[in-house]
N, CA, C and O atoms as a Tripos MOL2 file, in Angstrom:
@<TRIPOS>MOLECULE
protein
  188   187    47     0     0
PROTEIN
NO_CHARGES

@<TRIPOS>ATOM
      1 N         -42.4370    7.2130   41.6930 N.3       1 MET1
      2 CA        -42.4810    7.1840   43.0610 C.3       1 MET1
      3 C         -43.8030    7.2070   43.7190 C.2       1 MET1
      4 O         -44.7130    7.8330   43.1770 O.2       1 MET1
      5 N         -43.9930    6.6050   44.8000 N.am      2 VAL2
      6 CA        -45.2520    5.9460   45.2960 C.3       2 VAL2
      7 C         -45.5930    6.8580   46.4910 C.2       2 VAL2
      8 O         -44.7090    6.8550   47.3470 O.2       2 VAL2
      9 N         -46.5240    7.5390   46.7240 N.am      3 GLN3
     10 CA        -47.1580    8.0500   48.1370 C.3       3 GLN3
     11 C         -47.6950    7.5180   48.8380 C.2       3 GLN3
     12 O         -48.8810    7.3450   48.5580 O.2       3 GLN3
     13 N         -47.1290    6.8760   50.2930 N.am      4 SER4
     14 CA        -48.1060    6.2400   50.8970 C.3       4 SER4
     15 C         -48.2300    7.0020   52.6930 C.2       4 SER4
     16 O         -47.4370    6.9340   53.6330 O.2       4 SER4
     17 N         -49.4450    7.6200   52.5760 N.am      5 GLY5
     18 CA        -49.7250    8.3650   53.6340 C.3       5 GLY5
     19 C         -48.9660    9.4640   53.7450 C.2       5 GLY5
     20 O         -49.2930   10.2630   52.8670 O.2       5 GLY5
     21 N         -47.9680    9.9310   54.5300 N.am      6 ASP6
     22 CA        -47.2880   11.0940   54.6940 C.3       6 ASP6
     23 C         -45.7930   10.5240   53.6420 C.2       6 ASP6
     24 O         -45.1330   11.2780   52.9270 O.2       6 ASP6
     25 N         -45.5640    9.0840   53.8150 N.am      7 ASP7
     26 CA        -44.2900    8.9600   53.3180 C.3       7 ASP7
     27 C         -44.4450    8.9450   51.5380 C.2       7 ASP7
     28 O         -45.4900    8.6780   50.9440 O.2       7 ASP7
     29 N         -43.2970    9.2550   50.9770 N.am      8 HIS8
     30 CA        -42.7410    8.7540   49.5480 C.3       8 HIS8
     31 C         -41.5810    8.1110   49.5930 C.2       8 HIS8
     32 O         -40.5090    8.3450   50.1500 O.2       8 HIS8
     33 N         -42.1980    6.7870   48.5360 N.am      9 LEU9
     34 CA        -41.1880    5.7740   48.3420 C.3       9 LEU9
     35 C         -40.6410    6.0790   46.8290 C.2       9 LEU9
     36 O         -41.3410    6.6420   45.9880 O.2       9 LEU9
     37 N         -39.3290    5.6460   46.5960 N.am     10 PHE10
     38 CA        -39.1220    5.4720   45.3550 C.3      10 PHE10
     39 C         -38.9150    4.0400   44.9410 C.2      10 PHE10
     40 O         -38.4110    3.4270   45.8820 O.2      10 PHE10
     41 N         -39.0910    3.3550   44.0000 N.am     11 VAL11
     42 CA        -38.9280    1.7460   43.5340 C.3      11 VAL11
     43 C         -38.1740    1.9520   42.4110 C.2      11 VAL11
     44 O         -38.5990    2.5930   41.4500 O.2      11 VAL11
     45 N         -36.8710    1.3570   42.4680 N.am     12 GLY12
     46 CA        -35.9930    1.3390   40.9770 C.3      12 GLY12
     47 C         -35.5970   -0.1510   40.7600 C.2      12 GLY12
     48 O         -36.2300   -1.1250   41.1670 O.2      12 GLY12
     49 N         -34.5880   -0.1570   40.1410 N.am     13 SER13
     50 CA        -34.4350   -1.6860   39.4270 C.3      13 SER13
     51 C         -32.6060   -1.2270   39.4280 C.2      13 SER13
     52 O         -32.1310   -0.0990   39.5600 O.2      13 SER13
     53 N         -32.1090   -2.1250   39.2940 N.am     14 PHE14
     54 CA        -30.4330   -2.0330   38.3780 C.3      14 PHE14
     55 C         -30.1520   -3.4250   37.8970 C.2      14 PHE14
     56 O         -30.4570   -4.5490   38.2980 O.2      14 PHE14
     57 N         -29.4220   -2.9160   36.8370 N.am     15 LEU15
     58 CA        -29.1440   -4.3080   35.7060 C.3      15 LEU15
     59 C         -27.5780   -4.2410   36.1560 C.2      15 LEU15
     60 O         -27.1080   -3.1030   36.1700 O.2      15 LEU15
     61 N         -26.8330   -5.1530   36.4720 N.am     16 ASP16
     62 CA        -25.3200   -5.0830   36.0520 C.3      16 ASP16
     63 C         -25.0980   -5.7130   34.4800 C.2      16 ASP16
     64 O         -25.1100   -6.8440   33.9940 O.2      16 ASP16
     65 N         -24.9340   -4.6150   34.0730 N.am     17 VAL17
     66 CA        -24.2180   -4.9650   32.4520 C.3      17 VAL17
     67 C         -22.9500   -5.1440   32.4520 C.2      17 VAL17
     68 O         -22.5030   -4.9140   31.3280 O.2      17 VAL17
     69 N         -21.8440   -5.5680   33.4810 N.am     18 THR18
     70 CA        -20.6090   -5.5770   33.3430 C.3      18 THR18
     71 C         -20.0290   -6.4840   32.3110 C.2      18 THR18
     72 O         -19.2610   -5.9880   31.4880 O.2      18 THR18
     73 N         -20.3720   -8.0540   32.2480 N.am     19 GLU19
     74 CA        -20.3790   -9.1550   31.7730 C.3      19 GLU19
     75 C         -20.6740   -8.6460   29.8180 C.2      19 GLU19
     76 O         -19.8530   -8.8950   28.9350 O.2      19 GLU19
     77 N         -21.9530   -7.9650   29.6030 N.am     20 GLU20
     78 CA        -21.8820   -7.6990   28.5400 C.3      20 GLU20
     79 C         -21.2010   -6.8840   27.7130 C.2      20 GLU20
     80 O         -21.0530   -6.9770   26.4940 O.2      20 GLU20
     81 N         -20.6240   -5.7300   28.7970 N.am     21 VAL21
     82 CA        -19.6350   -4.4830   28.2550 C.3      21 VAL21
     83 C         -18.5830   -5.0540   27.7250 C.2      21 VAL21
     84 O         -18.0400   -4.8100   26.6480 O.2      21 VAL21
     85 N         -18.1290   -6.3870   29.1110 N.am     22 MET22
     86 CA        -16.5880   -6.5590   28.5740 C.3      22 MET22
     87 C         -16.5530   -7.6400   27.1830 C.2      22 MET22
     88 O         -15.6070   -7.8480   26.4220 O.2      22 MET22
     89 N         -17.8430   -8.1890   27.1640 N.am     23 ALA23
     90 CA        -17.4770   -9.2310   25.8900 C.3      23 ALA23
     91 C         -18.1450   -7.9530   24.4420 C.2      23 ALA23
     92 O         -17.8800   -8.0880   23.2480 O.2      23 ALA23
     93 N         -18.7750   -7.1280   24.8830 N.am     24 GLN24
     94 CA        -18.2990   -6.1340   23.5540 C.3      24 GLN24
     95 C         -17.1370   -5.6790   23.0170 C.2      24 GLN24
     96 O         -16.8490   -5.5630   21.8260 O.2      24 GLN24
     97 N         -16.1330   -5.2920   24.5130 N.am     25 ARG25
     98 CA        -15.5950   -4.7350   23.9700 C.3      25 ARG25
     99 C         -14.3500   -5.8140   23.7140 C.2      25 ARG25
    100 O         -13.3180   -5.4470   23.1510 O.2      25 ARG25
    101 N         -14.5330   -7.0930   24.1500 N.am     26 LYS26
    102 CA        -13.2700   -8.1020   22.9440 C.3      26 LYS26
    103 C         -13.5950   -8.6690   21.7940 C.2      26 LYS26
    104 O         -12.7490   -9.1930   21.0700 O.2      26 LYS26
    105 N         -14.8280   -8.6190   21.5200 N.am     27 LEU27
    106 CA        -15.6980   -8.3060   20.2410 C.3      27 LEU27
    107 C         -15.0150   -7.4300   19.3960 C.2      27 LEU27
    108 O         -14.4570   -7.7640   18.3510 O.2      27 LEU27
    109 N         -15.0660   -6.3120   19.8600 N.am     28 ALA28
    110 CA        -14.5180   -5.4550   19.0840 C.3      28 ALA28
    111 C         -12.9820   -5.0980   18.6650 C.2      28 ALA28
    112 O         -12.5430   -4.4510   17.7130 O.2      28 ALA28
    113 N         -12.2870   -5.8210   19.8270 N.am     29 MET29
    114 CA        -10.9700   -6.2370   19.4880 C.3      29 MET29
    115 C         -10.9290   -6.8780   18.2330 C.2      29 MET29
    116 O         -10.7110   -6.3750   17.1310 O.2      29 MET29
    117 N         -11.2100   -8.2690   18.5890 N.am     30 ILE30
    118 CA        -11.2690   -9.2270   17.4940 C.3      30 ILE30
    119 C         -11.6810   -8.8240   16.3400 C.2      30 ILE30
    120 O         -11.0620   -9.3170   15.3980 O.2      30 ILE30
    121 N         -12.6850   -7.9470   16.0240 N.am     31 ARG31
    122 CA        -13.0730   -7.3440   14.7740 C.3      31 ARG31
    123 C         -11.6680   -6.7120   14.4510 C.2      31 ARG31
    124 O         -11.1020   -7.1480   13.4480 O.2      31 ARG31
    125 N         -10.9800   -5.6390   15.2610 N.am     32 GLU32
    126 CA        -10.4680   -5.1700   15.0840 C.3      32 GLU32
    127 C          -8.7830   -5.5190   14.3970 C.2      32 GLU32
    128 O          -7.9790   -4.8470   13.7500 O.2      32 GLU32
    129 N          -8.7990   -7.0110   14.9750 N.am     33 LEU33
    130 CA         -7.2090   -7.6020   14.8910 C.3      33 LEU33
    131 C          -7.6360   -8.4610   13.2550 C.2      33 LEU33
    132 O          -6.7680   -8.5930   12.3910 O.2      33 LEU33
    133 N          -8.9480   -8.9270   13.0730 N.am     34 GLY34
    134 CA         -9.2270   -9.5120   11.7480 C.3      34 GLY34
    135 C          -8.8930   -8.4210   10.7980 C.2      34 GLY34
    136 O          -8.3030   -8.6230    9.7370 O.2      34 GLY34
    137 N          -9.3810   -6.9920   11.3080 N.am     35 ARG35
    138 CA         -9.7780   -5.7510    9.8080 C.3      35 ARG35
    139 C          -8.0250   -5.5750    9.7470 C.2      35 ARG35
    140 O          -7.5850   -5.2330    8.6500 O.2      35 ARG35
    141 N          -7.1930   -5.7550   10.6750 N.am     36 LYS36
    142 CA         -5.8540   -5.3380   10.3030 C.3      36 LYS36
    143 C          -4.6220   -7.0850    9.6140 C.2      36 LYS36
    144 O          -3.4960   -7.1490    9.1200 O.2      36 LYS36
    145 N          -5.7730   -8.2420   10.0110 N.am     37 ALA37
    146 CA         -4.9820   -9.1630    9.4580 C.3      37 ALA37
    147 C          -5.1820   -9.0000    7.8890 C.2      37 ALA37
    148 O          -4.2170   -8.9730    7.1250 O.2      37 ALA37
    149 N          -6.5680   -8.8880    7.4380 N.am     38 ILE38
    150 CA         -6.7510   -8.7730    6.3170 C.3      38 ILE38
    151 C          -5.9640   -7.2550    5.5760 C.2      38 ILE38
    152 O          -5.1960   -7.2990    4.6140 O.2      38 ILE38
    153 N          -6.2460   -6.4120    6.0590 N.am     39 LEU39
    154 CA         -4.9580   -5.3010    5.1240 C.3      39 LEU39
    155 C          -3.6340   -5.7580    5.1130 C.2      39 LEU39
    156 O          -2.8930   -5.3540    4.2170 O.2      39 LEU39
    157 N          -3.1540   -6.6470    6.0860 N.am     40 LEU40
    158 CA         -1.7350   -6.4540    5.9630 C.3      40 LEU40
    159 C          -1.8520   -7.9760    5.5230 C.2      40 LEU40
    160 O          -0.6560   -8.1930    5.7220 O.2      40 LEU40
    161 N          -2.3070   -9.1520    5.1030 N.am     41 ARG41
    162 CA         -2.4680   -9.8280    4.7240 C.3      41 ARG41
    163 C          -1.0550  -10.9070    5.1660 C.2      41 ARG41
    164 O          -0.5260  -11.8020    4.5070 O.2      41 ARG41
    165 N          -0.7520  -10.3980    6.5070 N.am     42 ASP42
    166 CA          0.5420  -11.4670    7.1610 C.3      42 ASP42
    167 C           0.0770  -11.3230    8.3050 C.2      42 ASP42
    168 O           0.2090  -10.2300    8.8570 O.2      42 ASP42
    169 N          -0.7660  -12.6720    9.1280 N.am     43 ILE43
    170 CA         -0.6130  -12.5260   10.6460 C.3      43 ILE43
    171 C           0.2790  -12.2420   11.2670 C.2      43 ILE43
    172 O          -0.0550  -11.8820   12.3950 O.2      43 ILE43
    173 N           1.7000  -12.2150   11.0160 N.am     44 ARG44
    174 CA          2.8640  -12.2470   12.0830 C.3      44 ARG44
    175 C           2.7360  -10.7310   12.0350 C.2      44 ARG44
    176 O           3.1220  -10.2060   13.0800 O.2      44 ARG44
    177 N           2.2840   -9.8580   11.0750 N.am     45 ARG45
    178 CA          2.6060   -8.6470   11.2200 C.3      45 ARG45
    179 C           1.4830   -7.7650   12.2390 C.2      45 ARG45
    180 O           1.8850   -6.7170   12.7450 O.2      45 ARG45
    181 N          -0.0650   -8.2880   12.5350 N.am     46 VAL46
    182 CA         -0.9060   -7.5900   13.3740 C.3      46 VAL46
    183 C          -0.6750   -7.2100   14.6390 C.2      46 VAL46
    184 O          -0.7790   -6.0440   15.0200 O.2      46 VAL46
    185 N          -0.3240   -8.2450   15.4100 N.am     47 ALA47
    186 CA         -0.0680   -7.8290   16.2390 C.3      47 ALA47
    187 C           1.4020   -6.7710   16.5830 C.2      47 ALA47
    188 O           1.5820   -6.3130   17.7110 O.2      47 ALA47
@<TRIPOS>BOND
     1     1     2 1
     2     2     3 1
     3     3     4 2
     4     3     5 am
     5     5     6 1
     6     6     7 1
     7     7     8 2
     8     7     9 am
     9     9    10 1
    10    10    11 1
    11    11    12 2
    12    11    13 am
    13    13    14 1
    14    14    15 1
    15    15    16 2
    16    15    17 am
    17    17    18 1
    18    18    19 1
    19    19    20 2
    20    19    21 am
    21    21    22 1
    22    22    23 1
    23    23    24 2
    24    23    25 am
    25    25    26 1
    26    26    27 1
    27    27    28 2
    28    27    29 am
    29    29    30 1
    30    30    31 1
    31    31    32 2
    32    31    33 am
    33    33    34 1
    34    34    35 1
    35    35    36 2
    36    35    37 am
    37    37    38 1
    38    38    39 1
    39    39    40 2
    40    39    41 am
    41    41    42 1
    42    42    43 1
    43    43    44 2
    44    43    45 am
    45    45    46 1
    46    46    47 1
    47    47    48 2
    48    47    49 am
    49    49    50 1
    50    50    51 1
    51    51    52 2
    52    51    53 am
    53    53    54 1
    54    54    55 1
    55    55    56 2
    56    55    57 am
    57    57    58 1
    58    58    59 1
    59    59    60 2
    60    59    61 am
    61    61    62 1
    62    62    63 1
    63    63    64 2
    64    63    65 am
    65    65    66 1
    66    66    67 1
    67    67    68 2
    68    67    69 am
    69    69    70 1
    70    70    71 1
    71    71    72 2
    72    71    73 am
    73    73    74 1
    74    74    75 1
    75    75    76 2
    76    75    77 am
    77    77    78 1
    78    78    79 1
    79    79    80 2
    80    79    81 am
    81    81    82 1
    82    82    83 1
    83    83    84 2
    84    83    85 am
    85    85    86 1
    86    86    87 1
    87    87    88 2
    88    87    89 am
    89    89    90 1
    90    90    91 1
    91    91    92 2
    92    91    93 am
    93    93    94 1
    94    94    95 1
    95    95    96 2
    96    95    97 am
    97    97    98 1
    98    98    99 1
    99    99   100 2
   100    99   101 am
   101   101   102 1
   102   102   103 1
   103   103   104 2
   104   103   105 am
   105   105   106 1
   106   106   107 1
   107   107   108 2
   108   107   109 am
   109   109   110 1
   110   110   111 1
   111   111   112 2
   112   111   113 am
   113   113   114 1
   114   114   115 1
   115   115   116 2
   116   115   117 am
   117   117   118 1
   118   118   119 1
   119   119   120 2
   120   119   121 am
   121   121   122 1
   122   122   123 1
   123   123   124 2
   124   123   125 am
   125   125   126 1
   126   126   127 1
   127   127   128 2
   128   127   129 am
   129   129   130 1
   130   130   131 1
   131   131   132 2
   132   131   133 am
   133   133   134 1
   134   134   135 1
   135   135   136 2
   136   135   137 am
   137   137   138 1
   138   138   139 1
   139   139   140 2
   140   139   141 am
   141   141   142 1
   142   142   143 1
   143   143   144 2
   144   143   145 am
   145   145   146 1
   146   146   147 1
   147   147   148 2
   148   147   149 am
   149   149   150 1
   150   150   151 1
   151   151   152 2
   152   151   153 am
   153   153   154 1
   154   154   155 1
   155   155   156 2
   156   155   157 am
   157   157   158 1
   158   158   159 1
   159   159   160 2
   160   159   161 am
   161   161   162 1
   162   162   163 1
   163   163   164 2
   164   163   165 am
   165   165   166 1
   166   166   167 1
   167   167   168 2
   168   167   169 am
   169   169   170 1
   170   170   171 1
   171   171   172 2
   172   171   173 am
   173   173   174 1
   174   174   175 1
   175   175   176 2
   176   175   177 am
   177   177   178 1
   178   178   179 1
   179   179   180 2
   180   179   181 am
   181   181   182 1
   182   182   183 1
   183   183   184 2
   184   183   185 am
   185   185   186 1
   186   186   187 1
   187   187   188 2
@<TRIPOS>SUBSTRUCTURE
     1 MET1         2 RESIDUE 1 A MET
     2 VAL2         6 RESIDUE 1 A VAL
     3 GLN3        10 RESIDUE 1 A GLN
     4 SER4        14 RESIDUE 1 A SER
     5 GLY5        18 RESIDUE 1 A GLY
     6 ASP6        22 RESIDUE 1 A ASP
     7 ASP7        26 RESIDUE 1 A ASP
     8 HIS8        30 RESIDUE 1 A HIS
     9 LEU9        34 RESIDUE 1 A LEU
    10 PHE10       38 RESIDUE 1 A PHE
    11 VAL11       42 RESIDUE 1 A VAL
    12 GLY12       46 RESIDUE 1 A GLY
    13 SER13       50 RESIDUE 1 A SER
    14 PHE14       54 RESIDUE 1 A PHE
    15 LEU15       58 RESIDUE 1 A LEU
    16 ASP16       62 RESIDUE 1 A ASP
    17 VAL17       66 RESIDUE 1 A VAL
    18 THR18       70 RESIDUE 1 A THR
    19 GLU19       74 RESIDUE 1 A GLU
    20 GLU20       78 RESIDUE 1 A GLU
    21 VAL21       82 RESIDUE 1 A VAL
    22 MET22       86 RESIDUE 1 A MET
    23 ALA23       90 RESIDUE 1 A ALA
    24 GLN24       94 RESIDUE 1 A GLN
    25 ARG25       98 RESIDUE 1 A ARG
    26 LYS26      102 RESIDUE 1 A LYS
    27 LEU27      106 RESIDUE 1 A LEU
    28 ALA28      110 RESIDUE 1 A ALA
    29 MET29      114 RESIDUE 1 A MET
    30 ILE30      118 RESIDUE 1 A ILE
    31 ARG31      122 RESIDUE 1 A ARG
    32 GLU32      126 RESIDUE 1 A GLU
    33 LEU33      130 RESIDUE 1 A LEU
    34 GLY34      134 RESIDUE 1 A GLY
    35 ARG35      138 RESIDUE 1 A ARG
    36 LYS36      142 RESIDUE 1 A LYS
    37 ALA37      146 RESIDUE 1 A ALA
    38 ILE38      150 RESIDUE 1 A ILE
    39 LEU39      154 RESIDUE 1 A LEU
    40 LEU40      158 RESIDUE 1 A LEU
    41 ARG41      162 RESIDUE 1 A ARG
    42 ASP42      166 RESIDUE 1 A ASP
    43 ILE43      170 RESIDUE 1 A ILE
    44 ARG44      174 RESIDUE 1 A ARG
    45 ARG45      178 RESIDUE 1 A ARG
    46 VAL46      182 RESIDUE 1 A VAL
    47 ALA47      186 RESIDUE 1 A ALA
């Protein structure tokens, strides 16, 4: 907070992390599919 005379001003910033979150979710799904494929040893049964 910054005070200028009788006024109080708030300074902030925003960062949109939507793309990063979506990429992390996709990567998690890829890892899970890979784990299932390794455990099943048959890619036809993964999905």
